[in-house]
Residue frames as qw, qx, qy, qz and C-alpha x, y, z in Angstrom:
[[0.755, -0.448, 0.101, 0.468, 99.00, 73.13, 124.32],
 [0.572, 0.336, 0.252, 0.705, 100.37, 74.79, 121.16],
 [0.076, -0.855, -0.224, -0.461, 98.58, 78.04, 122.06],
 [0.646, -0.758, -0.026, 0.092, 100.09, 77.93, 125.57],
 [0.750, -0.129, 0.214, 0.612, 103.59, 77.48, 124.23],
 [0.304, 0.632, 0.273, 0.658, 102.94, 80.43, 121.91],
 [0.361, -0.891, -0.163, -0.221, 101.84, 82.55, 124.89],
 [0.732, -0.538, 0.116, 0.401, 105.14, 81.70, 126.68],
 [0.631, 0.192, 0.281, 0.697, 107.31, 82.60, 123.68],
 [0.112, 0.750, 0.236, 0.607, 105.53, 85.96, 122.89],
 [0.516, -0.845, -0.136, -0.016, 105.60, 86.77, 126.68],
 [0.736, -0.317, 0.129, 0.584, 109.40, 86.27, 126.88],
 [0.486, 0.352, 0.262, 0.756, 109.87, 88.48, 123.94],
 [0.199, -0.856, -0.293, -0.377, 107.70, 91.20, 125.38],
 [0.642, -0.750, -0.064, 0.150, 109.54, 91.03, 128.63],
 [0.702, -0.107, 0.152, 0.688, 112.98, 91.33, 127.09],
 [0.205, 0.625, 0.301, 0.691, 111.71, 94.39, 125.11],
 [0.412, -0.854, -0.225, -0.225, 110.28, 95.87, 128.24],
 [0.772, -0.458, 0.002, 0.441, 113.50, 95.30, 130.14],
 [0.537, 0.235, 0.188, 0.788, 115.45, 97.16, 127.50],
 [0.050, -0.724, -0.264, -0.635, 113.10, 100.25, 127.57],
 [0.613, -0.772, -0.166, -0.011, 113.06, 100.30, 131.45],
 [0.712, -0.312, 0.042, 0.628, 116.89, 100.28, 131.74],
 [0.370, 0.390, 0.237, 0.809, 117.22, 102.97, 129.05],
 [0.271, -0.794, -0.260, -0.478, 114.57, 105.22, 130.72],
 [0.707, -0.653, -0.197, 0.187, 116.02, 104.56, 134.18],
 [0.616, -0.092, 0.077, 0.779, 119.61, 105.69, 133.17],
 [0.113, 0.558, 0.235, 0.788, 118.02, 108.86, 131.57],
 [0.466, -0.787, -0.291, -0.281, 116.09, 109.44, 134.75],
 [0.723, -0.415, -0.145, 0.533, 119.22, 109.13, 136.96],
 [0.431, 0.150, 0.135, 0.880, 120.66, 112.13, 135.08],
 [0.165, -0.642, -0.308, -0.682, 117.49, 114.18, 135.20],
 [0.651, -0.695, -0.253, -0.170, 116.81, 113.59, 138.93],
 [0.148, 0.704, -0.563, 0.407, 120.60, 113.81, 139.86],
 [0.794, -0.396, 0.356, -0.293, 120.18, 110.48, 141.72],
 [0.148, -0.444, 0.862, 0.195, 122.52, 107.45, 141.58],
 [0.559, 0.145, -0.659, -0.482, 121.68, 104.61, 139.34],
 [0.169, -0.073, -0.914, 0.360, 121.33, 102.41, 142.39],
 [0.251, 0.303, 0.487, -0.780, 118.38, 104.46, 143.54],
 [0.556, 0.280, -0.363, -0.693, 116.75, 104.44, 140.04],
 [0.460, 0.090, -0.859, -0.204, 117.03, 100.71, 140.13],
 [0.082, -0.175, -0.857, 0.477, 115.51, 100.43, 143.53],
 [0.324, 0.405, 0.356, -0.777, 112.62, 102.67, 142.61],
 [0.581, 0.448, -0.191, -0.652, 111.43, 102.98, 138.93],
 [0.436, 0.288, -0.811, -0.264, 112.77, 99.60, 137.68],
 [0.000, 0.022, 0.941, -0.338, 111.85, 97.61, 140.76],
 [0.427, 0.311, 0.430, -0.732, 108.27, 99.03, 140.80],
 [0.616, 0.407, -0.315, -0.596, 107.64, 98.26, 137.18],
 [0.444, 0.273, -0.841, -0.147, 109.11, 94.83, 137.20],
 [0.015, 0.039, 0.909, -0.414, 107.24, 93.89, 140.27],
 [0.520, 0.115, 0.008, -0.846, 103.90, 94.90, 138.98],
 [0.654, 0.020, -0.663, -0.363, 103.17, 91.38, 137.67],
 [0.305, -0.073, -0.856, 0.411, 103.70, 89.90, 141.22],
 [0.223, 0.137, 0.411, -0.873, 101.34, 92.50, 142.61],
 [0.581, 0.156, -0.310, -0.736, 98.59, 91.73, 139.99],
 [0.600, 0.043, -0.794, -0.088, 98.93, 88.00, 140.31],
 [0.184, -0.039, -0.775, 0.604, 99.01, 88.10, 144.12],
 [0.351, 0.107, 0.239, -0.899, 95.87, 90.37, 144.34],
 [0.664, 0.104, -0.444, -0.592, 93.86, 88.32, 141.91],
 [0.515, 0.070, -0.847, 0.110, 94.80, 85.12, 143.70],
 [0.024, -0.089, -0.689, 0.719, 93.92, 86.38, 147.08],
 [0.504, 0.118, 0.060, -0.854, 90.45, 87.65, 145.77],
 [0.717, 0.125, -0.565, -0.388, 89.90, 84.18, 144.22],
 [0.848, -0.434, 0.217, -0.215, 90.68, 82.52, 147.67],
 [0.920, 0.259, -0.171, 0.239, 94.03, 81.17, 146.33],
 [0.386, -0.897, 0.214, 0.010, 96.26, 82.23, 149.20],
 [0.818, -0.272, 0.378, 0.338, 98.96, 79.79, 148.32],
 [0.619, 0.548, 0.259, 0.500, 99.51, 81.43, 144.96],
 [0.069, -0.963, 0.001, -0.261, 99.67, 84.80, 146.61],
 [0.559, -0.712, 0.411, 0.104, 102.36, 83.73, 149.10],
 [0.860, 0.072, 0.408, 0.299, 104.00, 81.22, 146.70],
 [0.509, 0.775, 0.162, 0.337, 104.31, 83.78, 144.08],
 [0.054, -0.935, 0.274, -0.218, 106.28, 86.27, 146.24],
 [0.715, -0.542, 0.438, 0.056, 108.30, 83.71, 148.17],
 [0.824, 0.215, 0.416, 0.320, 109.22, 81.88, 144.94],
 [0.414, 0.860, 0.055, 0.293, 109.88, 85.21, 143.07],
 [0.245, -0.905, 0.333, -0.096, 112.19, 86.47, 145.79],
 [0.786, -0.272, 0.526, 0.177, 114.08, 83.17, 145.64],
 [0.744, 0.456, 0.367, 0.322, 114.30, 83.37, 141.93],
 [0.132, 0.981, -0.055, 0.129, 115.45, 87.00, 141.96],
 [0.284, -0.783, 0.552, 0.046, 118.63, 86.00, 143.79],
 [0.736, -0.127, 0.655, 0.114, 119.14, 82.30, 142.83],
 [0.653, 0.498, 0.521, 0.232, 118.15, 82.57, 139.15],
 [0.291, 0.933, 0.112, 0.177, 118.39, 86.21, 138.15],
 [0.263, -0.892, 0.365, 0.046, 121.40, 87.30, 140.21],
 [0.761, -0.242, 0.575, 0.179, 123.08, 84.08, 139.59],
 [0.701, 0.466, 0.391, 0.372, 122.88, 84.28, 135.79],
 [0.149, 0.981, -0.004, 0.124, 123.73, 88.01, 135.86],
 [0.463, -0.753, 0.453, 0.115, 126.86, 87.33, 137.77],
 [0.783, 0.051, 0.545, 0.294, 127.77, 84.51, 135.45],
 [0.511, 0.772, 0.279, 0.256, 127.38, 86.92, 132.45],
 [0.285, 0.683, -0.230, 0.632, 129.42, 89.76, 133.99],
 [0.541, -0.260, -0.588, 0.542, 131.05, 89.84, 137.50],
 [0.176, -0.860, -0.291, -0.379, 129.38, 92.46, 139.63],
 [0.318, 0.182, -0.474, 0.801, 131.21, 94.96, 141.84],
 [0.397, -0.689, -0.606, 0.005, 129.25, 95.47, 145.06],
 [0.032, 0.661, -0.118, 0.741, 128.89, 99.03, 146.41],
 [0.263, 0.031, -0.738, 0.621, 129.69, 99.26, 150.17],
 [0.384, -0.022, 0.253, -0.888, 126.54, 101.30, 150.92],
 [0.639, -0.009, -0.564, -0.523, 124.61, 98.52, 149.31],
 [0.625, -0.164, -0.742, 0.178, 125.41, 96.21, 152.23],
 [0.166, 0.002, -0.503, 0.848, 125.18, 98.91, 154.72],
 [0.384, 0.171, 0.245, -0.873, 121.60, 99.75, 153.94],
 [0.660, 0.178, -0.335, -0.649, 119.75, 98.01, 151.13],
 [0.554, 0.073, -0.829, -0.022, 120.69, 94.44, 152.04],
 [0.055, -0.069, -0.805, 0.586, 119.89, 94.76, 155.70],
 [0.519, 0.141, 0.152, -0.829, 116.41, 96.25, 154.83],
 [0.697, 0.155, -0.559, -0.422, 115.78, 93.22, 152.54],
 [0.427, 0.074, -0.857, 0.280, 116.84, 90.85, 155.26],
 [0.138, 0.057, 0.576, -0.804, 114.85, 92.51, 157.95],
 [0.597, 0.162, -0.067, -0.783, 111.78, 92.48, 155.85],
 [0.639, 0.107, -0.736, -0.194, 112.20, 88.78, 154.96],
 [0.276, 0.004, -0.822, 0.497, 112.64, 87.92, 158.55],
 [0.326, 0.120, 0.355, -0.868, 109.65, 90.12, 159.58],
 [0.646, 0.095, -0.447, -0.612, 107.50, 88.22, 156.96],
 [0.501, 0.030, -0.859, 0.103, 108.47, 84.94, 158.57],
 [0.024, -0.053, -0.672, 0.738, 107.50, 86.27, 161.98],
 [0.475, 0.139, 0.085, -0.865, 104.10, 87.65, 160.78],
 [0.676, 0.129, -0.543, -0.480, 103.25, 84.46, 159.08],
 [0.155, 0.194, -0.927, 0.281, 103.92, 82.19, 162.06],
 [0.441, 0.193, 0.608, -0.632, 100.19, 82.49, 163.22],
 [0.384, 0.287, 0.859, 0.180, 99.08, 81.33, 159.83],
 [0.278, 0.793, 0.507, 0.190, 97.68, 84.53, 158.48],
 [0.303, 0.067, 0.077, 0.947, 98.79, 87.99, 157.16],
 [0.018, 0.719, 0.642, -0.265, 96.17, 90.34, 158.43],
 [0.255, 0.869, 0.240, 0.349, 95.17, 93.87, 157.16],
 [0.373, -0.918, 0.114, 0.070, 96.91, 95.47, 160.02],
 [0.707, -0.357, 0.451, 0.412, 100.09, 93.60, 159.30],
 [0.563, 0.500, 0.444, 0.486, 99.76, 94.43, 155.66],
 [0.033, -0.978, -0.124, -0.166, 99.54, 98.13, 156.59],
 [0.518, -0.746, 0.314, 0.276, 102.76, 97.82, 158.64],
 [0.712, 0.017, 0.482, 0.511, 104.55, 96.28, 155.66],
 [0.398, 0.753, 0.322, 0.414, 103.41, 98.97, 153.24],
 [0.212, -0.976, 0.017, -0.044, 104.36, 101.77, 155.64],
 [0.710, -0.440, 0.394, 0.384, 107.76, 100.13, 156.06],
 [0.650, 0.332, 0.416, 0.543, 108.24, 100.53, 152.27],
 [0.084, 0.935, 0.195, 0.286, 107.35, 104.19, 152.41],
 [0.506, -0.822, 0.216, 0.148, 109.83, 104.71, 155.23],
 [0.759, -0.104, 0.442, 0.467, 112.50, 102.74, 153.31],
 [0.505, 0.610, 0.352, 0.499, 112.04, 104.83, 150.15],
 [0.120, -0.980, -0.018, -0.155, 112.12, 108.14, 152.13],
 [0.671, -0.619, 0.312, 0.264, 115.40, 107.02, 153.69],
 [0.733, 0.167, 0.442, 0.489, 116.85, 105.81, 150.40],
 [0.356, 0.798, 0.244, 0.422, 116.19, 109.01, 148.56],
 [0.282, -0.956, 0.077, -0.030, 117.46, 111.05, 151.51],
 [0.705, -0.448, 0.418, 0.359, 120.73, 109.11, 151.60],
 [0.679, 0.429, 0.406, 0.435, 121.05, 109.37, 147.86],
 [0.131, 0.944, 0.124, 0.274, 120.93, 113.05, 147.98],
 [0.516, -0.803, 0.270, 0.123, 123.45, 113.26, 150.81],
 [0.602, -0.337, 0.601, 0.405, 125.90, 111.06, 148.77],
 [0.675, 0.712, 0.184, -0.066, 125.07, 112.32, 145.22],
 [0.316, 0.853, -0.414, -0.018, 128.03, 112.24, 142.85],
 [0.444, -0.547, 0.708, -0.046, 129.55, 109.29, 144.49],
 [0.839, 0.228, 0.494, -0.029, 128.41, 106.85, 141.73],
 [0.044, -0.661, 0.522, 0.537, 131.23, 106.59, 139.25],
 [0.649, 0.220, 0.722, 0.096, 129.70, 103.88, 137.16],
 [0.011, 0.222, -0.515, -0.828, 130.04, 104.67, 133.38],
 [0.476, 0.546, 0.643, -0.250, 126.82, 105.18, 131.48],
 [0.431, 0.475, 0.489, 0.591, 125.84, 106.28, 127.99],
 [0.172, -0.317, -0.142, 0.922, 126.39, 110.00, 128.03],
 [0.104, -0.194, -0.539, -0.813, 123.95, 110.53, 125.19],
 [0.334, -0.578, -0.744, -0.026, 121.06, 109.68, 127.63],
 [0.266, -0.365, -0.348, 0.822, 121.85, 113.00, 129.39],
 [0.167, 0.168, -0.213, -0.948, 120.11, 114.82, 126.53],
 [0.090, -0.354, -0.903, -0.229, 117.10, 112.58, 126.41],
 [0.306, -0.335, -0.139, -0.880, 113.76, 114.67, 126.37],
 [0.411, -0.064, 0.624, -0.662, 111.13, 114.28, 128.99],
 [0.775, 0.277, -0.103, -0.558, 108.76, 113.02, 126.21],
 [0.614, 0.365, -0.697, -0.061, 111.17, 110.19, 125.30],
 [0.010, 0.211, -0.863, 0.458, 111.73, 109.12, 129.01],
 [0.579, 0.075, 0.421, -0.694, 107.93, 108.95, 129.51],
 [0.775, 0.356, -0.296, -0.430, 107.37, 107.10, 126.31],
 [0.467, 0.322, -0.817, 0.101, 110.05, 104.53, 127.14],
 [0.222, -0.130, 0.750, -0.609, 108.64, 104.09, 130.56],
 [0.690, 0.174, 0.256, -0.655, 105.19, 103.49, 129.25],
 [0.734, 0.378, -0.505, -0.254, 106.39, 101.11, 126.53],
 [0.287, 0.344, -0.846, 0.290, 108.60, 99.25, 128.97],
 [0.316, -0.063, 0.704, -0.633, 105.90, 98.95, 131.66],
 [0.774, 0.243, 0.049, -0.583, 103.23, 97.93, 129.14],
 [0.659, 0.389, -0.630, -0.133, 105.42, 95.31, 127.52],
 [0.044, 0.238, -0.862, 0.445, 106.41, 93.94, 130.96],
 [0.537, 0.038, 0.498, -0.680, 102.73, 93.81, 132.08],
 [0.811, 0.343, -0.092, -0.465, 101.30, 92.16, 128.95],
 [0.544, 0.429, -0.721, 0.000, 104.37, 89.88, 128.50],
 [0.095, -0.234, 0.832, -0.493, 104.15, 88.65, 132.11],
 [0.677, 0.139, 0.340, -0.637, 100.35, 88.03, 131.71],
 [0.795, 0.380, -0.377, -0.286, 101.01, 85.89, 128.58],
 [0.366, 0.402, -0.812, 0.214, 103.91, 84.04, 130.13],
 [0.300, -0.151, 0.711, -0.618, 102.12, 83.29, 133.38],
 [0.775, 0.216, 0.146, -0.575, 98.91, 82.21, 131.59],
 [0.737, 0.413, -0.507, -0.172, 100.72, 79.92, 129.18],
 [0.197, 0.382, -0.835, 0.344, 102.93, 78.45, 131.88],
 [0.463, -0.110, 0.587, -0.655, 100.01, 77.77, 134.19],
 [0.852, 0.265, -0.033, -0.450, 97.93, 76.03, 131.51],
 [0.637, 0.435, -0.636, 0.013, 100.82, 73.84, 130.56],
 [0.009, -0.316, 0.814, -0.487, 101.58, 73.00, 134.21],
 [0.634, 0.018, 0.394, -0.665, 97.90, 72.05, 134.84],
 [0.853, 0.336, -0.240, -0.319, 97.78, 69.78, 131.86],
 [0.530, 0.412, -0.708, 0.219, 100.87, 68.10, 133.17],
 [0.748, -0.459, -0.474, -0.065, 99.17, 67.45, 136.50],
 [0.418, 0.162, -0.462, 0.765, 101.46, 69.71, 138.66],
 [0.309, -0.654, -0.619, 0.305, 99.98, 70.94, 141.96],
 [0.042, 0.942, 0.196, 0.269, 98.93, 74.64, 142.65],
 [0.567, -0.767, 0.160, 0.255, 101.61, 75.05, 145.27],
 [0.685, -0.176, 0.420, 0.569, 104.38, 73.94, 143.01],
 [0.343, 0.732, 0.406, 0.426, 102.95, 76.18, 140.18],
 [0.145, -0.981, -0.110, -0.073, 103.15, 79.17, 142.45],
 [0.506, -0.750, 0.324, 0.277, 106.81, 78.85, 143.62],
 [0.599, -0.139, 0.590, 0.523, 108.13, 77.77, 140.34],
 [0.344, 0.432, 0.572, 0.607, 106.44, 78.56, 136.93],
 [0.058, -0.912, -0.379, -0.145, 104.45, 81.58, 138.24],
 [0.533, -0.755, 0.071, 0.375, 107.33, 82.76, 140.38],
 [0.560, -0.136, 0.486, 0.657, 109.83, 82.38, 137.56],
 [0.287, 0.650, 0.576, 0.404, 107.34, 83.89, 135.14],
 [0.099, -0.967, -0.215, -0.096, 106.92, 86.99, 137.07],
 [0.567, -0.663, 0.225, 0.434, 110.65, 87.18, 137.71],
 [0.658, 0.377, 0.408, 0.508, 111.43, 87.24, 134.06],
 [0.126, 0.959, 0.099, 0.234, 111.21, 91.11, 134.01],
 [0.455, -0.820, 0.336, 0.091, 113.95, 91.29, 136.55],
 [0.762, -0.109, 0.497, 0.401, 115.99, 88.76, 134.60],
 [0.550, 0.645, 0.322, 0.423, 115.57, 90.70, 131.32],
 [0.032, -0.979, 0.042, -0.195, 116.33, 94.09, 132.92],
 [0.599, -0.698, 0.360, 0.157, 119.26, 92.77, 134.91],
 [0.787, 0.105, 0.434, 0.425, 120.86, 90.75, 132.10],
 [0.384, 0.809, 0.187, 0.404, 120.55, 93.78, 129.65],
 [0.239, -0.955, 0.141, -0.100, 121.95, 96.03, 132.39],
 [0.744, -0.466, 0.407, 0.251, 124.87, 93.68, 132.98],
 [0.714, 0.378, 0.399, 0.434, 125.62, 93.47, 129.23],
 [0.239, 0.849, 0.075, 0.466, 125.77, 97.19, 129.06],
 [0.468, 0.134, -0.451, 0.748, 127.87, 97.45, 132.22],
 [0.377, -0.555, 0.024, -0.741, 124.97, 99.13, 134.19],
 [0.518, -0.027, -0.829, 0.207, 125.83, 97.08, 137.14],
 [0.109, -0.007, 0.488, -0.866, 124.42, 99.34, 139.76],
 [0.638, 0.049, -0.106, -0.761, 120.97, 98.85, 138.28],
 [0.648, 0.055, -0.752, -0.109, 121.42, 95.10, 138.11],
 [0.345, -0.103, -0.789, 0.498, 121.95, 94.83, 141.86],
 [0.241, 0.053, 0.230, -0.942, 119.52, 97.72, 142.73],
 [0.581, 0.006, -0.424, -0.695, 116.81, 96.23, 140.64],
 [0.643, -0.100, -0.757, -0.053, 116.90, 92.81, 142.39],
 [0.228, -0.144, -0.658, 0.703, 117.25, 93.96, 145.96],
 [0.273, 0.051, 0.048, -0.959, 114.57, 96.64, 145.31],
 [0.580, -0.049, -0.586, -0.564, 112.33, 94.13, 143.80],
 [0.512, -0.191, -0.805, 0.230, 112.58, 91.70, 146.68],
 [0.043, -0.191, -0.492, 0.848, 111.84, 94.57, 149.17],
 [0.423, 0.097, -0.136, -0.890, 108.92, 95.76, 147.04],
 [0.535, -0.104, -0.788, -0.286, 107.53, 92.13, 146.81],
 [0.374, -0.276, -0.780, 0.418, 107.29, 91.82, 150.49],
 [0.036, -0.293, -0.317, 0.901, 106.56, 95.32, 151.71],
 [0.371, 0.249, -0.123, -0.886, 104.12, 96.35, 148.83],
 [0.502, 0.005, -0.701, -0.507, 102.88, 93.35, 146.99],
 [0.411, -0.337, -0.828, 0.178, 101.94, 91.31, 150.17],
 [0.034, -0.219, -0.394, 0.892, 101.26, 94.62, 152.01],
 [0.390, 0.128, -0.230, -0.882, 98.71, 95.79, 149.45],
 [0.525, -0.083, -0.778, -0.335, 97.27, 92.31, 148.88],
 [0.322, -0.293, -0.798, 0.418, 96.66, 91.65, 152.61],
 [0.137, 0.205, 0.228, -0.942, 95.07, 95.12, 152.94],
 [0.527, 0.051, -0.412, -0.741, 92.55, 94.09, 150.26],
 [0.906, -0.155, -0.244, -0.308, 92.19, 90.48, 151.54],
 [0.469, -0.631, 0.604, -0.131, 93.96, 88.88, 154.46],
 [0.606, 0.442, -0.646, -0.144, 96.19, 86.04, 153.33],
 [0.872, -0.342, 0.280, -0.211, 95.86, 82.55, 154.91],
 [0.049, 0.515, -0.849, -0.104, 98.72, 79.99, 155.01],
 [0.895, 0.064, 0.082, -0.433, 97.15, 77.00, 153.63],
 [0.861, 0.345, -0.349, 0.137, 100.17, 75.07, 152.16],
 [0.742, -0.652, 0.088, 0.127, 102.41, 73.90, 154.98],
 [0.808, 0.154, 0.120, 0.556, 105.35, 73.57, 152.67],
 [0.189, 0.842, 0.041, 0.504, 105.46, 77.38, 152.30],
 [0.392, -0.836, 0.240, -0.299, 106.36, 77.76, 156.02],
 [0.863, -0.396, 0.306, 0.058, 108.19, 74.53, 156.66],
 [0.773, -0.022, 0.367, 0.517, 110.58, 74.74, 153.65],
 [0.476, 0.638, 0.308, 0.521, 110.14, 77.36, 151.00],
 [0.134, -0.972, -0.024, -0.193, 110.36, 80.39, 153.27],
 [0.712, -0.563, 0.286, 0.306, 113.60, 79.01, 154.68],
 [0.704, 0.219, 0.372, 0.564, 115.02, 79.00, 151.26],
 [0.179, 0.876, 0.198, 0.401, 114.05, 82.62, 150.78],
 [0.458, -0.873, 0.168, 0.007, 115.80, 83.58, 154.00],
 [0.804, -0.268, 0.348, 0.401, 118.78, 81.47, 153.15],
 [0.560, 0.502, 0.310, 0.581, 119.31, 83.05, 149.68],
 [0.061, -0.958, -0.062, -0.272, 118.98, 86.57, 151.34],
 [0.611, -0.746, 0.241, 0.113, 121.51, 85.73, 154.07],
 [0.862, -0.031, 0.286, 0.419, 124.13, 84.09, 151.83],
 [0.438, 0.805, 0.073, 0.394, 124.72, 87.34, 149.83],
 [0.288, -0.927, 0.235, -0.058, 126.74, 88.75, 152.76],
 [0.706, -0.405, 0.510, 0.278, 129.45, 86.01, 153.06],
 [0.714, 0.483, 0.375, 0.342, 129.53, 85.88, 149.15],
 [0.222, 0.957, -0.005, 0.189, 130.46, 89.62, 149.19],
 [0.257, -0.853, 0.453, -0.044, 133.58, 89.05, 151.25],
 [0.574, -0.329, 0.742, 0.105, 134.82, 85.49, 150.52],
 [0.753, -0.277, -0.027, 0.596, 137.15, 85.00, 148.89],
 [0.337, 0.216, 0.152, 0.903, 137.38, 88.27, 146.91],
 [0.014, -0.541, -0.542, 0.642, 135.84, 91.21, 148.69],
 [0.293, 0.610, 0.183, -0.713, 133.03, 93.17, 147.10],
 [0.304, 0.363, -0.618, -0.627, 132.90, 91.24, 144.01],
 [0.777, 0.142, 0.517, -0.328, 130.19, 88.81, 142.95],
 [0.057, 0.490, -0.719, -0.489, 132.14, 86.86, 140.28],
 [0.634, 0.197, -0.557, -0.500, 131.32, 84.09, 137.86],
 [0.396, 0.073, -0.900, 0.169, 131.98, 81.26, 140.29],
 [0.150, 0.147, 0.609, -0.765, 129.90, 82.81, 142.97],
 [0.553, 0.230, -0.182, -0.780, 127.17, 83.24, 140.30],
 [0.587, 0.105, -0.772, -0.220, 127.36, 79.54, 139.46],
 [0.187, -0.031, -0.866, 0.462, 127.10, 78.58, 143.07],
 [0.346, 0.230, 0.370, -0.831, 123.96, 80.67, 143.61],
 [0.636, 0.235, -0.367, -0.637, 122.36, 79.35, 140.40],
 [0.420, 0.093, -0.903, 0.023, 123.31, 75.70, 141.25],
 [0.042, 0.145, 0.761, -0.631, 121.61, 76.14, 144.77],
 [0.539, 0.232, 0.091, -0.805, 118.37, 77.41, 142.87],
 [0.609, 0.177, -0.683, -0.362, 118.38, 74.31, 140.69],
 [0.240, -0.031, -0.918, 0.313, 118.51, 72.21, 143.83],
 [0.281, 0.171, 0.489, -0.808, 115.69, 74.17, 145.28],
 [0.599, 0.234, -0.288, -0.710, 113.55, 73.59, 142.12],
 [0.507, 0.120, -0.847, -0.101, 114.43, 69.85, 142.16],
 [0.045, -0.077, -0.822, 0.562, 113.32, 69.52, 145.83],
 [0.484, 0.221, 0.171, -0.829, 109.98, 71.34, 145.07],
 [0.679, 0.223, -0.458, -0.529, 109.22, 68.90, 142.25],
 [0.360, 0.110, -0.910, 0.174, 110.41, 65.84, 144.29],
 [0.131, 0.113, 0.711, -0.681, 108.10, 66.72, 147.08]]
């Protein structure tokens, strides 16, 4: 048990360090590529911080543990909004870009609803996985195209010194960040899983809680650091991009390798509705009561809802 606790602590430290290097390299990349920070958050940061979900889901599917594959993604998407976005907004109120809700949010909601429909027959087939992955490629193509058409509209303040960052430093930071996130997530998930098993917690509960939260810690670290540095575009872009990536790429690639079966009825009868609910609630929160601001009270509301979700999972 002591070793498992040590794994969790070391994992958290590595994830915070990885988040710092990813944010730094992402801002530098935004200058180099002349893309908005929102796009960088939706691509580089989201891909790197979603890597743990991908590895965990593939391994679980190959081992015949479909509940962990699905529970990991569903739980992680819930945690990204309820836990990560909630805490980020509590730390620093977030201004919401109008284009964010005209394009990125609808894509996340569409993919979330699409996943629910695809899982209604109890299996995510290779063909359906291919459709999900192709949808990610189409999304990224449209995202970059839109960013180039509206380049220069992002007025968020950033550290100007990063404009002079060399390519070598950017690559080094990305490697350090990605490596720290990968190994940190591995240690955190391993330690948390061992602790949960010794406490007699079921596999399904582990997937949507400890494993999901563990693989969402990179998003939490990157978003909190970004919020503290006032890199708010990356905070929002990272979370929505990660949710899109989790569904379209993580489950897409995983089901291409091994079709995913829905074994735990709770995933479809309760948990996936929580995922849809957290995705939908972002729209009214963007306009009520103060438009285009996700303030501290809204952050507290989202976080409180996440706590209710966790409590209900353990009660069941």
